[in-house]
LUMSE-956973 format. One record per residue (C-alpha): residue number from 0; residue in three letters; x, y, z. Coordinates in nm, 4 decimals, padded with zeros to 6 digits. Example, Ala and Ser with C-alpha at 12.3 -4.5 7.8 and 13.67 -1.06 7.14 Angstrom:
<recs>
+-----+-----+----------+----------+----------+
|   n | res |     east |    north |       up |
+-----+-----+----------+----------+----------+
|   0 | Ala |  01.2300 | -00.4500 |  00.7800 |
|   1 | Ser |  01.3670 | -00.1060 |  00.7140 |
+-----+-----+----------+----------+----------+
</recs>
This chain:
<recs>
+-----+-----+----------+----------+----------+
|   n | res |     east |    north |       up |
+-----+-----+----------+----------+----------+
|   0 | Unk |  00.0239 |  00.0077 |  00.0030 |
|   1 | Unk |  00.1758 |  00.3641 | -00.1400 |
|   2 | Unk |  00.2071 |  00.5984 |  00.1630 |
|   3 | Unk | -00.0140 |  00.8451 |  00.2260 |
|   4 | Unk |  00.1108 |  01.1370 |  00.3713 |
|   5 | Unk | -00.1058 |  01.3879 |  00.6359 |
|   6 | Unk |  00.0762 |  01.6600 |  00.7666 |
|   7 | Unk | -00.1557 |  01.8108 |  01.0777 |
|   8 | Unk | -00.0742 |  02.1965 |  01.0857 |
|   9 | Unk | -00.0750 |  02.2985 |  01.4285 |
|  10 | Unk | -00.0953 |  02.7328 |  01.4492 |
|  11 | Unk | -00.0086 |  02.9176 |  01.7446 |
|  12 | Unk | -00.2440 |  02.8627 |  02.0623 |
|  13 | Unk | -00.3854 |  02.5806 |  01.8427 |
|  14 | Unk | -00.6972 |  02.3934 |  02.0322 |
|  15 | Unk | -00.5628 |  02.0815 |  02.2094 |
|  16 | Unk | -00.8602 |  01.8579 |  02.1237 |
|  17 | Unk | -00.8654 |  01.9448 |  01.7697 |
|  18 | Unk | -00.5213 |  01.8747 |  01.7397 |
|  19 | Unk | -00.5479 |  01.5632 |  01.9029 |
|  20 | Unk | -00.8643 |  01.4539 |  01.6658 |
|  21 | Unk | -00.6569 |  01.3971 |  01.3780 |
|  22 | Unk | -00.3374 |  01.2866 |  01.5115 |
|  23 | Unk | -00.5078 |  00.9910 |  01.7036 |
|  24 | Unk | -00.7320 |  00.9113 |  01.4098 |
|  25 | Unk | -00.4341 |  00.9356 |  01.1063 |
|  26 | Unk | -00.1451 |  00.7809 |  01.3422 |
|  27 | Unk |  00.0131 |  00.5131 |  01.2076 |
|  28 | Unk | -00.1569 |  00.1504 |  01.1936 |
|  29 | Unk | -00.0798 | -00.1819 |  01.0080 |
|  30 | Unk | -00.3470 | -00.1883 |  00.7921 |
|  31 | Unk | -00.3844 |  00.2144 |  00.7135 |
|  32 | Unk | -00.1114 |  00.3908 |  00.4632 |
|  33 | Unk | -00.1015 |  00.7207 |  00.6654 |
|  34 | Unk |  00.2328 |  00.8710 |  00.7511 |
|  35 | Unk |  00.1598 |  01.1823 |  01.0127 |
|  36 | Unk |  00.3334 |  01.4616 |  01.0669 |
|  37 | Unk |  00.2859 |  01.7651 |  01.2574 |
|  38 | Unk |  00.3900 |  02.0996 |  01.1950 |
|  39 | Unk |  00.4044 |  02.4370 |  01.2691 |
|  40 | Unk |  00.4926 |  02.8003 |  01.1232 |
|  41 | Unk |  00.8580 |  02.6953 |  01.2054 |
|  42 | Unk |  01.0693 |  02.3670 |  01.3144 |
|  43 | Unk |  01.0464 |  02.3409 |  01.7043 |
|  44 | Unk |  00.7695 |  02.3973 |  01.9341 |
|  45 | Unk |  00.4131 |  02.5624 |  01.9354 |
|  46 | Unk |  00.2077 |  02.6793 |  02.2236 |
|  47 | Unk | -00.1162 |  02.5510 |  02.2653 |
|  48 | Unk | -00.4355 |  02.7675 |  02.3769 |
|  49 | Unk | -00.4334 |  02.6170 |  02.7222 |
|  50 | Unk | -00.0278 |  02.6894 |  02.7983 |
|  51 | Unk |  00.1526 |  02.4076 |  02.7343 |
|  52 | Unk |  00.4135 |  02.3549 |  02.4611 |
|  53 | Unk |  00.4637 |  02.0928 |  02.2124 |
|  54 | Unk |  00.7872 |  02.0031 |  02.1037 |
|  55 | Unk |  00.9543 |  01.8604 |  01.8201 |
|  56 | Unk |  00.7282 |  01.9692 |  01.5149 |
|  57 | Unk |  00.8260 |  01.9862 |  01.1847 |
|  58 | Unk |  00.8349 |  02.3270 |  00.9733 |
|  59 | Unk |  00.6196 |  02.4318 |  00.6676 |
|  60 | Unk |  00.8322 |  02.2285 |  00.4474 |
|  61 | Unk |  00.6471 |  01.9595 |  00.5271 |
|  62 | Unk |  00.2719 |  02.0971 |  00.3819 |
|  63 | Unk |  00.5015 |  02.0737 |  00.0375 |
|  64 | Unk |  00.4991 |  01.6618 |  00.0707 |
|  65 | Unk |  00.2227 |  01.6326 |  00.1919 |
|  66 | Unk | -00.1187 |  01.4649 |  00.0479 |
|  67 | Unk | -00.3383 |  01.5292 |  00.2638 |
|  68 | Unk | -00.3546 |  01.8618 |  00.5565 |
|  69 | Unk | -00.5750 |  01.9084 |  00.8053 |
|  70 | Unk | -00.5884 |  02.2194 |  01.0067 |
|  71 | Unk | -00.6939 |  02.2108 |  01.3779 |
|  72 | Unk | -00.8797 |  02.4814 |  01.5186 |
|  73 | Unk | -00.6929 |  02.7531 |  01.7200 |
|  74 | Unk | -00.7314 |  03.0538 |  01.9525 |
|  75 | Unk | -00.6278 |  03.3781 |  01.7811 |
|  76 | Unk | -00.8589 |  03.2934 |  01.4592 |
|  77 | Unk | -00.9666 |  03.6128 |  01.3881 |
|  78 | Unk | -00.6085 |  03.6970 |  01.3357 |
|  79 | Unk | -00.4965 |  03.5699 |  01.0040 |
|  80 | Unk | -00.1947 |  03.3478 |  01.0260 |
|  81 | Unk |  00.1448 |  03.4328 |  00.9236 |
|  82 | Unk |  00.1804 |  03.5382 |  00.5340 |
|  83 | Unk |  00.4190 |  03.2202 |  00.4918 |
|  84 | Unk |  00.1793 |  02.9877 |  00.6399 |
|  85 | Unk | -00.1060 |  03.1447 |  00.3985 |
|  86 | Unk |  00.1449 |  03.1190 |  00.0888 |
|  87 | Unk |  00.2295 |  02.7528 |  00.1950 |
|  88 | Unk | -00.1156 |  02.6452 |  00.1839 |
|  89 | Unk | -00.1897 |  02.8278 | -00.1272 |
|  90 | Unk |  00.0773 |  02.6128 | -00.3108 |
|  91 | Unk | -00.0391 |  02.3165 | -00.1389 |
|  92 | Unk | -00.3551 |  02.3315 | -00.3017 |
|  93 | Unk | -00.2479 |  02.4511 | -00.6395 |
|  94 | Unk | -00.0251 |  02.1318 | -00.6540 |
|  95 | Unk | -00.3412 |  01.9403 | -00.5399 |
|  96 | Unk | -00.3166 |  01.8586 | -00.1900 |
|  97 | Unk | -00.6496 |  01.7670 | -00.0095 |
|  98 | Unk | -00.7123 |  02.0451 |  00.2566 |
|  99 | Unk | -00.9287 |  02.0213 |  00.5774 |
| 100 | Unk | -01.0170 |  02.2321 |  00.8528 |
| 101 | Unk | -01.1635 |  02.1387 |  01.2191 |
| 102 | Unk | -01.3872 |  02.3840 |  01.4028 |
| 103 | Unk | -01.1959 |  02.7495 |  01.3649 |
| 104 | Unk | -00.9128 |  02.5928 |  01.1281 |
| 105 | Unk | -01.1566 |  02.7009 |  00.8146 |
| 106 | Unk | -01.0371 |  03.0784 |  00.9271 |
| 107 | Unk | -00.6906 |  02.9463 |  00.8338 |
| 108 | Unk | -00.7919 |  02.8782 |  00.4810 |
| 109 | Unk | -00.9882 |  03.1430 |  00.4481 |
| 110 | Unk | -00.7198 |  03.3792 |  00.4640 |
| 111 | Unk | -00.5140 |  03.2161 |  00.2280 |
| 112 | Unk | -00.8050 |  03.2333 | -00.0081 |
| 113 | Unk | -00.8913 |  02.8677 | -00.0321 |
| 114 | Unk | -01.2593 |  02.9124 |  00.0298 |
| 115 | Unk | -01.3656 |  03.1682 | -00.1819 |
| 116 | Unk | -01.7118 |  03.1465 | -00.3596 |
| 117 | Unk | -01.7499 |  02.8237 | -00.1399 |
| 118 | Unk | -01.9906 |  02.6744 |  00.1382 |
| 119 | Unk | -01.8184 |  02.5920 |  00.4132 |
| 120 | Unk | -01.8917 |  02.5491 |  00.7973 |
| 121 | Unk | -01.7031 |  02.6452 |  01.1446 |
| 122 | Unk | -01.8079 |  02.5953 |  01.5230 |
| 123 | Unk | -02.1485 |  02.7687 |  01.5217 |
| 124 | Unk | -02.0321 |  03.0123 |  01.7752 |
| 125 | Unk | -01.7559 |  03.1267 |  01.5282 |
| 126 | Unk | -01.9828 |  03.1321 |  01.2213 |
| 127 | Unk | -02.1014 |  03.4935 |  01.2248 |
| 128 | Unk | -01.7236 |  03.6075 |  01.2623 |
| 129 | Unk | -01.6173 |  03.3912 |  00.9560 |
| 130 | Unk | -01.8912 |  03.5690 |  00.7359 |
| 131 | Unk | -01.8162 |  03.8877 |  00.8233 |
| 132 | Unk | -01.4528 |  03.8663 |  00.7753 |
| 133 | Unk | -01.4781 |  03.6710 |  00.4465 |
| 134 | Unk | -01.8008 |  03.8045 |  00.2640 |
| 135 | Unk | -01.7046 |  03.5822 | -00.0101 |
| 136 | Unk | -01.7990 |  03.2611 |  00.1648 |
| 137 | Unk | -02.1096 |  03.1131 |  00.2484 |
| 138 | Unk | -02.1398 |  02.9458 |  00.5600 |
| 139 | Unk | -02.3827 |  02.6526 |  00.6575 |
| 140 | Unk | -02.4180 |  02.6497 |  01.0377 |
| 141 | Unk | -02.6424 |  02.3461 |  01.0462 |
| 142 | Unk | -02.3976 |  02.0696 |  00.9169 |
| 143 | Unk | -02.1336 |  01.8686 |  01.1043 |
| 144 | Unk | -01.9141 |  01.8749 |  00.7918 |
| 145 | Unk | -01.8963 |  01.9829 |  00.4006 |
| 146 | Unk | -01.6517 |  01.7529 |  00.1405 |
| 147 | Unk | -01.6160 |  02.0444 | -00.1152 |
| 148 | Unk | -01.3253 |  01.8168 | -00.2632 |
| 149 | Unk | -01.0476 |  01.8567 | -00.2125 |
| 150 | Unk | -01.1537 |  02.1469 |  00.0174 |
| 151 | Unk | -01.3073 |  02.0140 |  00.3455 |
| 152 | Unk | -01.4732 |  02.1977 |  00.6639 |
| 153 | Unk | -01.5943 |  02.0670 |  00.9875 |
| 154 | Unk | -01.7879 |  02.2198 |  01.2967 |
| 155 | Unk | -01.6166 |  02.1953 |  01.6259 |
| 156 | Unk | -01.4908 |  01.9386 |  01.8435 |
| 157 | Unk | -01.6895 |  01.5962 |  01.7592 |
| 158 | Unk | -01.7402 |  01.7257 |  01.4407 |
| 159 | Unk | -01.3904 |  01.6868 |  01.3611 |
| 160 | Unk | -01.3977 |  01.3213 |  01.4372 |
| 161 | Unk | -01.6742 |  01.2800 |  01.1660 |
| 162 | Unk | -01.4513 |  01.4489 |  00.9353 |
| 163 | Unk | -01.1700 |  01.2659 |  00.9726 |
| 164 | Unk | -01.3443 |  00.9050 |  01.0069 |
| 165 | Unk | -01.5329 |  01.0311 |  00.6546 |
| 166 | Unk | -01.1773 |  01.1423 |  00.5031 |
| 167 | Unk | -01.0779 |  00.7769 |  00.5899 |
| 168 | Unk | -01.3761 |  00.5902 |  00.4712 |
| 169 | Unk | -01.3066 |  00.7725 |  00.1591 |
| 170 | Unk | -00.9902 |  00.6646 |  00.1041 |
| 171 | Unk | -01.0019 |  00.2699 |  00.2740 |
| 172 | Unk | -01.3788 |  00.1591 |  00.2858 |
| 173 | Unk | -01.6141 |  00.1646 |  00.5564 |
| 174 | Unk | -01.4983 | -00.1367 |  00.7487 |
| 175 | Unk | -01.1154 |  00.0607 |  00.8104 |
| 176 | Unk | -01.2959 |  00.3704 |  00.9336 |
| 177 | Unk | -01.5246 |  00.1617 |  01.1797 |
| 178 | Unk | -01.2588 | -00.0385 |  01.3090 |
| 179 | Unk | -01.0809 |  00.2932 |  01.3624 |
| 180 | Unk | -01.4420 |  00.4424 |  01.5170 |
| 181 | Unk | -01.4068 |  00.1237 |  01.7392 |
| 182 | Unk | -01.0802 |  00.2069 |  01.8677 |
| 183 | Unk | -01.1994 |  00.5739 |  01.9784 |
| 184 | Unk | -01.5476 |  00.4556 |  02.0799 |
| 185 | Unk | -01.6743 |  00.6956 |  01.8291 |
| 186 | Unk | -01.9820 |  00.6669 |  01.6266 |
| 187 | Unk | -01.8642 |  00.5139 |  01.3108 |
| 188 | Unk | -02.0505 |  00.7337 |  01.0690 |
| 189 | Unk | -02.2601 |  01.0651 |  01.1092 |
| 190 | Unk | -02.3969 |  01.2159 |  00.7876 |
| 191 | Unk | -02.1677 |  01.5323 |  00.7392 |
| 192 | Unk | -02.5056 |  01.7045 |  00.6047 |
| 193 | Unk | -02.7414 |  01.6194 |  00.8579 |
| 194 | Unk | -02.7598 |  01.7745 |  01.1836 |
| 195 | Unk | -02.5431 |  01.6333 |  01.4951 |
| 196 | Unk | -02.6669 |  01.2804 |  01.5528 |
| 197 | Unk | -02.5426 |  00.9445 |  01.6171 |
| 198 | Unk | -02.5889 |  00.6906 |  01.3447 |
| 199 | Unk | -02.4716 |  00.4149 |  01.5609 |
| 200 | Unk | -02.5657 |  00.4776 |  01.8963 |
| 201 | Unk | -02.2794 |  00.3813 |  02.1637 |
| 202 | Unk | -02.3806 |  00.5741 |  02.5096 |
| 203 | Unk | -02.5470 |  00.3790 |  02.7581 |
| 204 | Unk | -02.9338 |  00.3606 |  02.6953 |
| 205 | Unk | -03.1374 |  00.5347 |  02.9739 |
| 206 | Unk | -03.5248 |  00.5308 |  03.0294 |
| 207 | Unk | -03.5441 |  00.8767 |  02.8225 |
| 208 | Unk | -03.3667 |  00.7714 |  02.4848 |
| 209 | Unk | -03.3870 |  00.5466 |  02.1733 |
| 210 | Unk | -03.0679 |  00.4242 |  02.2008 |
| 211 | Unk | -03.1250 |  00.1060 |  02.2942 |
| 212 | Unk | -03.4154 |  00.0824 |  01.9686 |
| 213 | Unk | -03.1224 |  00.1829 |  01.7781 |
| 214 | Unk | -02.9075 | -00.0611 |  01.8617 |
| 215 | Unk | -03.1707 | -00.3422 |  01.8551 |
| 216 | Unk | -03.1869 | -00.2103 |  01.4758 |
| 217 | Unk | -02.8661 | -00.2224 |  01.3553 |
| 218 | Unk | -02.8692 | -00.5981 |  01.4745 |
| 219 | Unk | -03.1804 | -00.6428 |  01.2789 |
| 220 | Unk | -03.1677 | -00.4355 |  00.9238 |
| 221 | Unk | -03.2601 | -00.7394 |  00.7118 |
| 222 | Unk | -03.6202 | -00.7076 |  00.8951 |
| 223 | Unk | -03.9138 | -00.4974 |  00.8201 |
| 224 | Unk | -03.8766 | -00.1887 |  01.0270 |
| 225 | Unk | -04.1618 |  00.0178 |  01.0299 |
| 226 | Unk | -04.2449 |  00.2975 |  01.2636 |
| 227 | Unk | -04.4906 |  00.0784 |  01.4239 |
| 228 | Unk | -04.2233 | -00.1882 |  01.4913 |
| 229 | Unk | -03.9525 |  00.0641 |  01.6203 |
| 230 | Unk | -04.2150 |  00.2260 |  01.8354 |
| 231 | Unk | -04.3415 | -00.1388 |  02.0028 |
| 232 | Unk | -03.9705 | -00.1978 |  02.0675 |
| 233 | Unk | -03.9321 |  00.1650 |  02.2528 |
| 234 | Unk | -04.2776 |  00.1103 |  02.4029 |
| 235 | Unk | -04.3799 |  00.4580 |  02.2870 |
| 236 | Unk | -04.6331 |  00.5456 |  02.0504 |
| 237 | Unk | -04.5245 |  00.6214 |  01.6613 |
| 238 | Unk | -04.5796 |  00.9852 |  01.7261 |
| 239 | Unk | -04.3253 |  00.9967 |  02.0080 |
| 240 | Unk | -04.1149 |  00.7911 |  01.8789 |
| 241 | Unk | -04.0743 |  01.0178 |  01.5277 |
| 242 | Unk | -04.0360 |  01.3305 |  01.7728 |
| 243 | Unk | -03.7686 |  01.1530 |  01.9677 |
| 244 | Unk | -03.5776 |  01.0339 |  01.6869 |
| 245 | Unk | -03.5303 |  01.3479 |  01.5277 |
| 246 | Unk | -03.4397 |  01.5073 |  01.8584 |
| 247 | Unk | -03.1779 |  01.2456 |  01.9350 |
| 248 | Unk | -03.0543 |  01.1793 |  01.6124 |
| 249 | Unk | -03.1417 |  01.5043 |  01.3984 |
| 250 | Unk | -03.2949 |  01.2931 |  01.1273 |
| 251 | Unk | -03.6285 |  01.0716 |  01.0681 |
| 252 | Unk | -03.5950 |  00.7121 |  01.1461 |
| 253 | Unk | -03.6445 |  00.6463 |  00.7720 |
| 254 | Unk | -03.3138 |  00.8515 |  00.6968 |
| 255 | Unk | -03.1546 |  00.6773 |  00.9881 |
| 256 | Unk | -03.2287 |  00.3716 |  00.8689 |
| 257 | Unk | -03.1720 |  00.4058 |  00.5081 |
| 258 | Unk | -02.7995 |  00.5591 |  00.5873 |
| 259 | Unk | -02.7258 |  00.2394 |  00.8470 |
| 260 | Unk | -02.8427 |  00.0363 |  00.5848 |
| 261 | Unk | -02.6131 |  00.1617 |  00.2966 |
| 262 | Unk | -02.3169 |  00.1669 |  00.5496 |
| 263 | Unk | -02.3722 | -00.2017 |  00.6436 |
| 264 | Unk | -02.4057 | -00.2870 |  00.2490 |
| 265 | Unk | -02.0719 | -00.0987 |  00.1923 |
| 266 | Unk | -01.9004 | -00.3158 |  00.4744 |
| 267 | Unk | -02.0186 | -00.6478 |  00.3607 |
| 268 | Unk | -01.9006 | -00.5339 | -00.0166 |
| 269 | Unk | -01.5599 | -00.4721 |  00.1171 |
| 270 | Unk | -01.5206 | -00.7749 |  00.3530 |
| 271 | Unk | -01.7308 | -01.0539 |  00.2322 |
| 272 | Unk | -01.7873 | -01.2190 | -00.1368 |
| 273 | Unk | -02.1458 | -01.2039 | -00.0855 |
| 274 | Unk | -02.3425 | -01.2002 | -00.3958 |
| 275 | Unk | -02.5038 | -00.8311 | -00.4669 |
| 276 | Unk | -02.9054 | -01.0115 | -00.4263 |
| 277 | Unk | -02.7450 | -01.1708 | -00.0931 |
| 278 | Unk | -02.6434 | -00.8009 |  00.0368 |
| 279 | Unk | -02.9381 | -00.6124 | -00.0399 |
| 280 | Unk | -03.1154 | -00.8788 |  00.1865 |
| 281 | Unk | -02.8815 | -00.8554 |  00.4441 |
| 282 | Unk | -02.8816 | -00.4884 |  00.4480 |
| 283 | Unk | -03.2421 | -00.4302 |  00.4324 |
| 284 | Unk | -03.2630 | -00.2650 |  00.1189 |
| 285 | Unk | -03.4606 | -00.5529 | -00.0430 |
| 286 | Unk | -03.3651 | -00.6205 | -00.3735 |
| 287 | Unk | -03.0575 | -00.5538 | -00.5914 |
| 288 | Unk | -03.2138 | -00.2953 | -00.7983 |
| 289 | Unk | -03.2986 | -00.1121 | -00.4780 |
| 290 | Unk | -02.9120 | -00.1235 | -00.3308 |
| 291 | Unk | -02.7950 | -00.0121 | -00.6951 |
| 292 | Unk | -03.0222 |  00.3179 | -00.6592 |
| 293 | Unk | -02.9547 |  00.4139 | -00.2920 |
| 294 | Unk | -02.5270 |  00.3264 | -00.3844 |
| 295 | Unk | -02.5694 |  00.5924 | -00.6869 |
| 296 | Unk | -02.7625 |  00.8153 | -00.4721 |
| 297 | Unk | -02.5617 |  00.8130 | -00.1778 |
| 298 | Unk | -02.2275 |  00.7267 | -00.3277 |
| 299 | Unk | -02.2422 |  00.8053 | -00.7136 |
| 300 | Unk | -02.0913 |  00.4913 | -00.7994 |
| 301 | Unk | -02.2207 |  00.1011 | -00.8047 |
| 302 | Unk | -02.1925 | -00.1526 | -00.5708 |
| 303 | Unk | -01.9572 | -00.3705 | -00.7993 |
| 304 | Unk | -01.7325 | -00.0796 | -00.8554 |
| 305 | Unk | -01.7179 |  00.0002 | -00.4545 |
| 306 | Unk | -01.6084 | -00.3299 | -00.4371 |
| 307 | Unk | -01.3490 | -00.3222 | -00.7156 |
| 308 | Unk | -01.2162 | -00.0387 | -00.5170 |
| 309 | Unk | -01.2745 | -00.0943 | -00.1540 |
| 310 | Unk | -01.1867 | -00.4957 | -00.1489 |
| 311 | Unk | -00.8182 | -00.4026 | -00.3394 |
| 312 | Unk | -00.7745 | -00.1648 | -00.0117 |
| 313 | Unk | -00.9253 | -00.4156 |  00.2351 |
| 314 | Unk | -00.6578 | -00.6929 |  00.1002 |
| 315 | Unk | -00.3505 | -00.4831 |  00.0869 |
+-----+-----+----------+----------+----------+
</recs>
């Protein structure tokens, strides 16, 4: 598997939690090709927003070699980064590097002029400032992340996990991304275009949550899961189920189930030799025709093409 160089650009007063997300997800593993480097505006050390110092960081030349660059949030985001930083980001973009931001890292991309004319996202509390400082940018406050390849932006904190797992899913497939998510005890897939929600519930269920019903549904995706069936399992009315489901996930039960079924089909395509009809049945999508339609809508490809691409990755 060819190496894929990931550079995490830690700007002065970087937010430690934002920095920790990509360094954990893109850290070297036996089954991934990622080679991780943390760099700053100069080689040496960087002071974080909470006062402790990171030592041994690389300098900006690391950006010139990177296939993917990730810019975590930083405290002084309303002040443009140093000119040499924005120049390095521009050069990386021109040569075709994929560049992503977490939280207020979007301000660095905006200062470099990379986001002009695009729809982006950032932490909700900073959205107004991003629009005010960079009026040629459209800010969507209601999404977890936006993939405007080769530029990606995410909202704050946990949305950065969703963004990084989305990148892994694009590169290596759902099975590898889900394995990393399990390692992190994180939700394997939260759709970027939705409000913040959990597509595979990991929190402990409570008396006032549908987490137990969602976990049960994930284990019965091949069954007919109507509103009545889900409401019966949750011991609530269908009206209450729909209201609680939207409150807890940001989407309807139908949308949530469709995402879960497509994701399950993706993983079956990657790690099994089951036929398309079998995968359609096991994932709850019914027929191969419906599976192909859902793949086309969600991924812009066919199940067979997806399998060819990602079974090679899984084998490697």
